[in-house]
C-alpha positions as CSV (number, residue, x, y, z in Angstrom):
1,M,0.1,-0.3,0.3
2,V,2.5,2.6,0.9
3,Q,4.8,1.8,-1.9
4,G,1.7,2.4,-4.1
5,V,1.2,5.3,-3.2
6,L,4.7,6.8,-3.3
7,D,4.4,5.0,-7.5
8,A,1.1,7.0,-7.6
9,I,2.8,10.5,-6.6
10,G,5.5,10.1,-9.0
11,S,3.4,9.3,-12.0
12,V,0.7,12.3,-12.2
13,P,1.0,15.7,-13.1
14,P,2.5,18.6,-10.5
15,A,-0.4,19.8,-9.2
16,L,-1.9,16.2,-8.5
17,A,1.0,15.2,-7.3
18,C,1.2,18.4,-4.8
19,A,-2.1,17.8,-3.7
20,I,-1.5,14.1,-2.6
21,I,1.9,15.1,-1.1
22,A,-0.4,18.1,0.9
23,L,-3.2,15.7,2.1
24,L,-0.6,13.4,3.6
25,V,1.3,15.4,5.7
26,F,-2.5,17.2,6.7
27,G,-3.7,14.0,7.8
28,E,-0.8,12.7,9.3
29,A,-1.8,14.2,12.7
30,A,-4.9,15.6,11.5
31,L,-6.9,12.2,11.0
32,F,-3.3,10.2,12.3
33,V,-2.5,8.4,8.6
34,G,0.7,8.7,10.2
35,F,0.2,5.7,11.5
36,V,0.4,4.4,8.1
37,L,2.3,6.3,5.7
38,P,4.6,8.7,7.9
39,G,4.6,12.5,6.0
40,E,7.9,12.7,5.8
41,T,8.4,10.0,3.5
42,A,6.2,11.5,1.1
43,V,7.9,14.9,1.4
44,L,11.0,13.1,0.6
45,L,9.9,11.9,-2.5
46,G,8.5,15.1,-3.2
47,G,11.9,16.6,-3.2
48,L,13.3,13.8,-5.3
49,L,11.2,14.7,-8.0
50,A,11.5,18.3,-7.5
51,S,15.1,17.5,-8.0
52,Q,14.3,16.0,-11.2
53,G,12.0,18.7,-12.6
54,H,9.0,17.2,-12.0
55,L,8.1,19.7,-9.0
56,D,9.1,23.2,-8.2
57,I,10.7,23.1,-4.9
58,V,9.9,26.4,-3.7
59,T,6.5,25.3,-4.5
60,L,6.7,22.3,-2.8
61,V,8.2,23.7,0.5
62,V,5.0,26.3,0.8
63,V,2.7,23.3,0.4
64,V,4.6,20.9,2.9
65,V,4.9,24.0,5.1
66,V,1.0,25.0,5.3
67,S,-0.1,21.3,5.1
68,A,1.9,20.5,8.3
69,V,0.8,23.4,10.1
70,V,-2.8,23.7,9.3
71,G,-3.4,19.7,9.7
72,D,-1.5,19.7,13.3
73,S,-4.0,22.4,14.0
74,V,-7.0,20.2,13.2
75,G,-5.3,17.7,15.1
76,Y,-5.3,19.8,18.5
77,E,-9.4,20.9,17.4
78,V,-9.8,17.1,17.5
79,G,-8.0,16.3,20.9
80,K,-9.6,19.7,22.5
81,R,-12.9,18.5,21.5
82,A,-12.9,14.8,21.4
83,G,-11.3,14.8,25.1
84,P,-10.6,11.5,26.7
85,R,-12.1,9.4,23.6
86,I,-9.3,10.7,21.3
87,L,-7.3,7.8,23.2
88,Q,-9.8,5.2,23.1
89,L,-9.4,4.9,19.2
90,G,-8.4,1.3,18.3
91,V,-4.9,2.9,16.4
92,L,-3.6,4.6,19.5
93,H,-4.9,1.7,22.5
94,R,-1.7,-0.3,20.8
95,H,0.6,2.0,21.6
96,R,-0.9,3.2,25.3
97,A,2.9,3.6,26.9
98,R,4.3,5.8,24.0
99,I,1.2,8.4,24.4
100,E,1.7,8.5,27.8
101,D,5.4,9.2,27.0
102,A,4.1,12.2,24.8
103,Q,1.7,13.1,27.9
104,E,4.9,13.3,30.4
105,M,7.0,15.0,27.5
106,L,4.1,17.4,27.0
107,R,3.9,18.1,30.8
108,R,7.7,19.1,31.5
109,R,8.6,20.8,28.2
110,G,5.1,22.5,27.4
111,G,5.3,24.3,24.1
112,P,8.8,23.1,22.8
113,A,7.3,19.7,22.9
114,V,5.1,20.3,20.0
115,F,8.7,21.3,18.5
116,L,10.3,18.6,19.4
117,G,7.6,16.2,18.8
118,R,7.4,17.1,14.9
119,W,10.7,15.2,14.2
120,T,9.5,11.8,14.8
121,A,6.7,9.7,13.2
122,F,4.5,8.4,16.2
123,F,5.0,12.2,17.9
124,R,4.2,13.9,15.0
125,A,0.7,12.1,14.8
126,V,-0.2,12.4,18.6
127,M,1.3,15.4,20.0
128,P,-1.2,17.6,18.3
129,G,-4.3,16.1,20.0
130,I,-2.6,15.5,23.3
131,A,-1.8,19.3,23.4
132,G,-5.7,20.0,22.7
133,L,-6.7,17.5,25.1
134,S,-4.2,18.8,27.8
135,R,-5.8,22.2,27.2
136,M,-2.7,23.9,25.9
137,P,-3.1,27.2,25.4
138,Y,-3.9,27.8,21.6
139,R,-2.0,30.7,21.5
140,T,1.3,28.9,22.6
141,F,0.6,25.6,20.6
142,V,0.5,27.6,17.3
143,V,3.4,29.2,17.6
144,W,5.5,26.2,18.3
145,N,3.5,24.3,15.8
146,A,4.7,26.7,13.1
147,L,8.0,26.7,13.8
148,G,8.1,23.1,14.0
149,G,6.3,23.2,10.4
150,L,8.5,25.5,9.0
151,A,11.5,23.8,10.3
152,W,10.6,20.2,9.6
153,G,9.1,21.4,6.3
154,V,11.9,23.2,4.7
155,T,14.5,20.2,5.9
156,F,12.5,17.8,4.4
157,C,12.3,18.8,1.6
158,L,15.7,20.0,1.1
159,V,17.1,16.5,2.1
160,G,14.8,14.6,-0.5
161,Y,15.9,17.6,-3.0
162,F,19.6,16.7,-2.6
163,A,19.7,13.0,-1.7
164,G,18.3,12.1,-5.0
165,A,17.3,8.6,-5.4
166,S,18.7,7.8,-1.8
167,Y,15.9,9.3,-0.4
168,Q,14.3,6.1,1.3
169,R,17.7,5.5,2.9
170,V,18.0,8.9,4.0
171,A,14.4,8.5,5.4
172,T,15.2,5.5,8.2
173,T,18.5,7.0,9.0
174,I,16.9,10.6,9.6
175,G,14.3,9.1,11.2
176,E,16.1,7.0,13.6
177,G,18.0,10.1,14.5
178,A,15.5,11.9,15.6
179,A,14.1,9.4,17.5
180,A,17.3,8.5,19.7
181,L,17.7,12.5,20.2
182,L,14.1,12.5,21.1
183,G,14.8,10.3,23.5
184,L,17.5,11.5,25.2
185,L,16.0,14.8,25.3
186,V,13.1,13.1,27.2
187,V,15.1,11.2,29.8
188,A,17.3,14.7,30.2
189,A,14.2,16.6,31.0
190,L,13.0,13.3,33.9
191,V,16.5,13.5,35.5
192,T,16.4,17.4,35.5
193,W,12.8,17.0,37.4
194,H,14.0,14.3,39.7
195,V,17.3,16.3,40.8
196,R,15.2,20.0,41.2
197,R,12.2,17.3,43.3
198,R,14.8,16.0,45.7
199,R,16.5,19.3,46.6
200,R,13.1,21.2,47.0
201,E,12.2,18.0,49.3
202,A,15.6,18.5,51.2
203,A,15.0,22.0,51.4
204,S,11.4,21.7,53.2
205,E,12.9,19.3,55.6
206,V,15.7,21.9,56.6
207,P,13.9,23.1,60.2
């Protein structure tokens, strides 16, 4: 299925190719399409097509960034309006532990968690909904969402553009690297929180 979608993107007129990429990027968080086909794969392929002259790279970047920001905003509203029911979806039920990690990350880091979540496929799909569910102020969410969408969209479009036919290998490498970095940041945040809590407890025990 995934390969079929990617083949379709490369075989249609430029306008339709951009529309398909936009839909996949938009749907990643808004419709949880990211559990089936990470948007970064489609974006990297779009970059490859741009390097071959099939798409315009500037148009691609604009389409990807706008779709990413709008899609996450819709995901935020879904989480805000659907409440805890969103966590009962079958596609999410199997990932309960990872969702709890995302919730803890959001509690500890706030807005920056939205930006960091953009770089890992799973967190990219669920973080906007969890932000809405957690009642993060939309003003805070939209700023970090826009920064993340811009940085992520430009990065992956250009990586696909310059990587050429190696885009699949690059997608895997970047995805693994981003996941590792995100894991280190979460661990560091938890250690910092634990140390500060111990210090507060020690201070409160001083007569």
